[in-house]
N, C-alpha and C positions, 0 to 999 in steps of 0.2 A: 556374695560380694555386692550385689546391687542394694541389698538392705543396708549395708554399711555406708554406702554412698548417700542413701536417703537420710540416715541418721546424721551424717556429717553435714549435709545440706541444711537440715533443720537446725542443727547447732549453730551453723554459720549465720543463718537468718535470724536466729534469736539474738546472737551477739551483735549483729548489725543494727537491730532495733532497740538495743539497750538492755537486753537480757530480761529476766523475769522482773516484773514491776509489782510493787505492793499496790493495794487498792488506793485509788486517787493519786497515783504517781509516786515516783521515787523508788529506787532500788537500794537505797542506802538506809542506814539506821537513823533515827531521829531522836533527839533528846530535847525535851521541852525546857528542862532545868528551871522550872518555876516561873518562866516568863509569861506575862500576859499584858494585854492592853485593851482599853475600852474608852468609848466616849458616850456620853449622854447629852443630847441636845434638847433644850426646851424652847418653845416658841418658834419652831421651824415650820416650813411650809407643808411638809408631808404629814405632820401630826403634832399635837401639842407637846408630846414627848416621844423621843425615839433614841435608839442606841445601837451600838455595834460592840461586840465583845469577842476578842481573840484569846482563847485559852487552850489548855490541854487537859485531857483526861488520861493520866499516866503520860505516855509519850505519843498520844494520838492528838494531832492538831485539830482544833475545832473553832468554828466561828458561829456566832449567833447574832441575828438582828431582830429588833422588836420595834413595834410602834404601839403607843397607847393613844387611843382616840377619846373624844368626849363620850360621856355616858358609859365608860368602862369597857368599850370595845377594845380588843387587843389582838394584834397579829404578831406571830413569832415564826421565825424560820431559822433553822440551824442545821449544821452538818459538819462532816469532816472535809478538810481541804488537804492538799498534798503537802508533805513536808517541805518540798522545794518552794512552793508558793509561800508557806508560812515563814520560812527562813528569809526569802526575798523581801517579804513585807517587813519582817523584823529589822532587816538592814536599813530600811527607811528610818526607823526610830533611832537606830544607832548613828546613822549618818547625820541626823538632825540634832544629835547631842542631847537626847531626852533627859539624861541624868542632871543636867545643869539648868533646865528650863524652869521658869517661874510663871505666875499668872501674867497674861498679856496686857499690855496697854494698847488699846486700839482706838485712837481718837476719831476714826472714821465710823465707828459703830453708832447706829441710831438707837433710839429708845425702844423700838419694836423689833430690833434685830435678835436673832437667836442667841442663846447662851449655851456654851459648851463646857462640859467638865470632862477632862481627860485623866485617866489613871493608867500609869505604865509602871511595870515592875519586873525585876529579876531577883534572884536570891540575895543580891547585895544592896539593892536600892529600890525604893518605891516613891513615886511622886503622884500628886494629885494637883492639877493646875486648871485654871479656868480661862476662858476667852469669850468675848462677846463680839458678834458681827456676822454679816453675811459673807464678807471677805475677811479671812483670818490672816494675820501676819505670820511670817516664818518664825518659828518652826511649827506653830500650832496648825497651820494649813497642811503641813506635811503629815502630822498625826491624823488629821481628819481624812486626808486623801488615802493614806496607807490603810486605815480601817475600812474605808469605803471600797478599796481594792480588795481587801480581805472578804467582804461580803459579796463582792462580784465573783468570787471563787466558789461560792455555794452552788450546789447543783440546782438546776431549774426545777421548780415545783411543777410537776406534770398537771396538777389540778388547775394552775393559774393560766395554762396555755389556752 
């Protein structure tokens, strides 16, 4: 009888904590459905070229960031993120109306400001738009911020600590 109570207690604790979770969060199924988003920035402060890419391998949500430095030096970091984080970030693109966006007109951009190229796609539509500036207008700023949030979901590289 006491063994049965232990099993019930363990089941109750598991349910209270959200049940069994998949690696990197989420106890639900995830369908990428061909969605992806990326930006490449040239002339930024961090590196002459850098980028962030949010894709899937099958239905595994992935993020990659890279930086290309002078003389060919390159840094890359990539990994899985949780399906919940991926979907939350994707909602930012949806809420910004990515399907109707065109290249930005940013009169405040200076000659030496960074230049962004964004690509966003789902099975029905693909766009590629550009925007120049340190401060980007809506919705281009939303795209950059969403992808930067995606890279912040990457696990910390233990070597860099």
